C-alpha positions in Angstrom: 0.2 0.3 0.0 1.4 3.4 -0.8 2.4 6.3 2.2 -0.1 9.0 2.5 0.4 11.8 0.1 2.2 14.8 1.1 2.2 18.6 -0.2 5.1 19.7 -2.5 7.8 21.5 -0.1 9.0 23.2 -3.9 8.7 23.9 -7.0 9.4 22.3 -9.6 12.0 23.9 -12.0 9.6 24.0 -14.9 7.0 25.8 -12.6 9.7 28.4 -11.6 10.7 28.8 -15.2 7.0 29.4 -16.6 6.4 32.0 -13.5 10.2 33.5 -14.8 9.1 33.7 -18.2 6.1 34.9 -17.5 7.5 38.0 -15.4 9.8 38.7 -18.1 7.9 38.7 -20.8 5.1 41.2 -18.8 6.9 43.3 -17.3 5.4 46.0 -17.9 1.7 44.8 -17.4 0.2 44.7 -13.8 1.1 41.1 -12.9 -0.6 39.9 -9.6 0.1 37.0 -7.2 -3.0 35.3 -8.2 -1.8 35.2 -12.4 1.7 34.1 -10.9 0.7 31.2 -9.1 -1.8 30.0 -11.9 1.3 29.8 -13.9 2.5 27.3 -11.9 -0.6 25.6 -11.1 -0.4 26.1 -7.4 -2.7 28.7 -5.0 -1.9 32.0 -4.4 -0.8 31.3 -1.1 1.8 28.1 -1.1 3.0 30.0 -4.8 4.2 32.8 -2.6 5.8 30.8 0.2 7.8 28.2 -3.0 8.5 31.0 -4.9 10.6 32.8 -1.8 12.0 29.0 -0.8 13.2 29.0 -4.8 14.6 32.5 -5.2 15.3 34.0 -1.6 12.8 37.1 -2.7 9.2 37.3 -2.3 7.5 37.5 -5.4 6.9 41.4 -5.6 10.1 42.1 -4.4 11.6 40.2 -7.1 9.4 41.8 -9.7 10.5 45.1 -8.5 13.8 44.0 -9.0 13.2 42.9 -12.0 11.7 45.8 -13.4 14.3 47.9 -11.5 17.3 45.8 -13.9 15.2 46.5 -16.8 14.9 50.4 -16.3 18.5 50.8 -15.6 19.0 49.1 -19.2 16.8 51.3 -21.2 18.2 54.7 -19.2 21.9 53.3 -20.2 21.2 52.2 -23.4 18.5 54.8 -25.2 17.2 58.4 -24.9 13.5 57.3 -23.9 12.2 60.0 -21.6 11.7 58.6 -18.0 8.4 58.4 -18.0 8.3 56.1 -20.9 11.5 54.2 -19.5 9.0 54.0 -16.4 5.7 52.8 -18.1 7.7 50.3 -20.2 9.1 48.8 -16.9 5.5 48.7 -15.8 4.9 52.0 -13.5 1.6 53.7 -13.4 3.2 57.4 -12.8 6.7 58.1 -13.1 6.9 59.8 -8.8 6.3 56.2 -8.5 9.3 55.0 -10.9 11.6 57.3 -9.3 10.3 56.4 -5.7 10.9 52.9 -6.3 14.2 53.4 -8.4 16.0 55.9 -5.4 15.2 53.0 -2.9 17.0 50.3 -4.4 20.1 51.9 -6.8 21.0 55.0 -4.7 20.0 58.2 -6.9 17.4 59.0 -9.0 16.5 57.4 -12.7 18.6 60.9 -14.0 21.3 60.7 -12.4 21.6 56.8 -12.9 21.1 57.9 -16.6 24.3 60.7 -16.6 25.6 58.6 -14.7 26.1 55.4 -17.3 27.2 57.7 -20.0 30.7 58.2 -21.2 32.3 61.4 -21.1 32.8 63.6 -24.3 36.7 63.2 -25.0 38.8 66.7 -24.6 39.1 68.4 -27.8 42.8 67.0 -28.8 44.2 70.3 -28.4 43.6 70.0 -24.5 44.4 66.6 -24.9 48.4 67.4 -26.3 49.1 70.7 -24.1 48.3 67.3 -20.7 50.9 64.7 -22.4 
């Protein structure tokens, strides 16, 4: 006779991959725990616990970190207005984006963008004079 059926203690790699793919492909959209839980075929409560066990982050915190990372890429590599970057990574307002970005990165999106730009090379006459 088989033993009792015990609840799963973690997410399978396939479940986690489906959820992470969903987050990546829908990063600009509002994502609710119940939607992510459906991707993993779990209840929202169980999903939240198992996701944290698998990644080390709550689903909300993980999503925020992914949005901030994508925003950093967009700020460094494009001239999109900050409000457009905010929208592209799922923030409804620039103010909320700026606040969240500042908490996680330690500077405003504009300051981050400026820090990622390479300074223009000095004119040749200045370079020759300092050599």
